[in-house]
C-alpha positions in Angstrom: 178.5 167.7 70.7 179.6 171.1 69.6 182.3 172.6 71.7 182.4 176.4 71.9 185.9 177.7 71.9 186.8 179.9 75.0 186.4 183.6 74.3 189.4 185.8 74.9 189.0 188.1 77.9 189.9 191.7 77.2 192.9 192.8 79.1 192.4 195.7 81.4 194.9 198.5 81.4 197.6 197.6 83.9 197.2 199.5 87.1 199.9 200.3 89.7 199.4 200.1 93.4 197.1 202.8 94.8 198.8 206.2 95.1 201.4 205.5 92.5 201.9 208.2 89.8 202.0 206.4 86.4 204.3 208.1 83.9 204.8 207.8 80.2 208.1 209.1 78.7 208.2 210.7 75.3 211.6 211.6 73.8 213.4 210.6 70.6 216.6 209.8 72.5 216.5 206.2 73.9 219.5 206.9 76.2 217.7 209.9 77.8 214.5 207.8 78.3 216.5 205.0 79.9 218.2 207.5 82.2 214.9 209.1 83.2 213.3 205.7 83.8 216.2 204.7 86.2 215.9 207.9 88.1 212.1 207.9 88.4 211.6 204.3 89.2 213.7 204.8 92.4 210.9 206.9 93.8 208.4 204.8 95.7 205.4 206.7 94.4 206.4 207.0 90.8 206.3 204.4 88.1 207.3 204.6 84.4 204.7 202.6 82.4 205.9 203.1 78.9 208.2 205.0 76.5 207.7 206.5 73.0 210.0 208.2 70.6 207.4 209.7 68.1 204.1 211.4 68.3 202.4 208.4 66.8 203.9 206.0 69.3 203.0 208.5 72.1 199.4 208.7 71.1 199.1 204.8 71.0 200.9 204.5 74.3 198.7 206.9 76.1 195.5 205.3 74.7 196.8 201.9 75.8 198.3 202.6 79.2 196.3 205.7 80.3 199.2 207.2 82.4 198.6 210.0 84.9 201.6 212.0 83.6 203.2 212.4 80.2 206.7 213.7 80.3 207.5 214.9 76.8 210.2 216.7 74.9 209.2 219.4 72.3 211.7 218.0 69.7 210.8 214.6 68.5 212.4 214.4 65.1 215.2 216.0 63.1 212.6 217.7 60.9 211.0 219.9 63.5 212.1 221.5 66.7 208.7 221.9 68.2 206.8 218.8 67.1 206.0 218.1 70.7 203.8 221.2 70.8 201.3 219.7 68.4 201.4 216.3 70.2 200.8 218.2 73.5 197.6 219.7 72.0 196.4 216.4 70.6 196.9 214.6 74.0 195.2 217.4 75.9 192.2 217.2 73.6 191.9 213.5 73.6 192.7 213.0 77.4 191.6 216.2 79.2 192.5 215.0 82.6 196.1 214.0 81.8 199.0 215.8 83.3 201.3 217.0 80.5 204.8 218.1 81.7 207.3 219.5 79.1 210.9 218.4 79.6 213.0 220.1 77.0 216.3 221.9 76.1 214.5 225.0 74.8 213.9 228.0 77.0 211.9 230.8 75.4 209.2 232.7 77.1 206.8 232.5 74.1 207.5 228.8 73.7 206.6 228.3 77.4 203.3 230.1 77.0 202.6 228.2 73.7 203.2 224.9 75.6 200.8 226.0 78.3 198.2 227.0 75.6 198.7 223.5 74.1 197.7 221.9 77.4 200.9 221.6 79.4 200.6 221.9 83.1 204.3 222.4 83.6 207.6 223.1 81.8 211.1 222.2 83.0 214.5 222.4 81.2 216.5 219.3 80.8 219.5 220.4 83.0 217.2 220.7 86.0 218.3 218.6 89.0 216.5 215.3 89.9 214.9 216.8 93.0 213.3 219.6 91.0 212.0 217.2 88.3 210.4 214.9 90.8 208.9 217.8 92.5 207.3 219.0 89.2 205.9 215.6 88.4 204.3 215.3 91.8 202.9 218.8 91.5 201.4 218.1 88.1 199.9 214.8 89.4 198.1 216.9 92.1 196.6 219.1 89.5 199.0 222.0 90.1 201.2 223.8 87.6 204.9 223.2 87.7 207.7 225.3 86.3 211.4 225.3 87.1 212.9 228.7 88.2 213.9 229.7 84.7 210.7 228.8 82.9 208.6 230.4 85.7 210.6 233.6 85.2 210.0 233.4 81.5 206.2 233.2 82.1 206.4 236.1 84.5 208.3 238.2 82.1 205.7 237.4 79.4 202.9 238.4 81.9 204.7 241.7 82.7 204.3 244.6 80.3 201.2 243.2 78.6 199.0 246.3 78.8 196.5 247.5 81.4 195.4 245.2 84.1 191.8 243.9 83.9 189.4 245.4 86.3 187.5 242.2 87.1 190.3 240.8 89.3 190.9 242.1 92.8 194.3 243.2 94.0 194.7 240.0 96.1 193.7 237.9 93.1 196.4 239.6 91.0 199.0 238.8 93.7 197.9 235.1 93.8 197.9 235.1 90.0 201.6 236.2 89.8 202.7 233.5 92.3 200.6 231.0 90.4 202.6 231.9 87.3 205.7 231.1 89.2 204.4 227.5 89.7 203.8 227.8 93.4 201.4 225.5 95.2 198.5 226.8 97.3 200.5 226.1 100.4 203.5 228.1 99.2 201.3 231.0 97.9 199.6 231.1 101.3 203.0 231.3 103.1 204.1 234.1 100.8 201.0 236.1 101.3 200.4 235.2 105.0 197.0 233.6 104.2 195.7 230.0 104.5 195.9 227.5 101.7 192.1 227.3 101.8 191.9 231.1 101.2 194.4 230.7 98.3 192.2 227.9 96.8 189.2 230.2 97.0 191.1 233.0 95.1 192.4 230.5 92.5 188.9 229.3 91.9 187.7 232.9 91.5 190.6 233.6 89.1 189.9 230.6 86.9 186.2 231.4 86.9 186.8 235.1 85.9 189.2 234.1 83.2 186.9 231.4 81.9 189.3 228.5 82.3 189.3 225.2 84.2 193.0 224.6 84.9 195.7 226.5 86.7 198.1 226.5 83.7 195.3 227.8 81.4 194.8 230.6 83.8 198.5 231.6 83.4 198.2 231.5 79.6 194.9 233.5 79.7 196.5 236.1 82.0 199.4 236.5 79.6 197.0 237.2 76.7 194.8 239.6 78.6 197.7 241.5 80.4 196.6 240.9 83.9 200.0 241.5 85.5 
């Protein structure tokens, strides 16, 4: 009698409990990754599912683990200060729904805009406090943009002085756009403008449609290129 050996069962990508945000850390400093892991794993709704120190490791990790968020530095080797920008673009193209959040030491308004153009939904500087970092991760996981106060100011400075405003956006849409560039959620924008979050969502949808983009962070970048503020 011929015995057929058992077939290996493909292993599914490990999944966390429902509602947990799964995070991949990409940074060339092991100590920093370990520190971030210890901080983030304390949060009941966050889980670090893997770490990478190079762009090749990061691409393989994301393919294997399919995290919700990739928290990545722009500098991944001694040879280049902004290697992470290229990685950001490749991850965004390969995994359109992934939340890319830049965590770096570099703060430059053009660099912030370039990161957004590469697919980042947020940008925070490494000396940000833990509460702000966790807030940014949760915002990106909800599909919102997330910038710390300094990177948000850099985006707004980049938006300002870019030429004549486009006629296709209404005055209210321009107000929403400016607050969107500051990384505010729909609820916060509504509180600032004394309108409902549902109305804000309507304006954001119109802004993205008129700018020909599908994500909030892309709207910020497109606005910076077209001089909408």
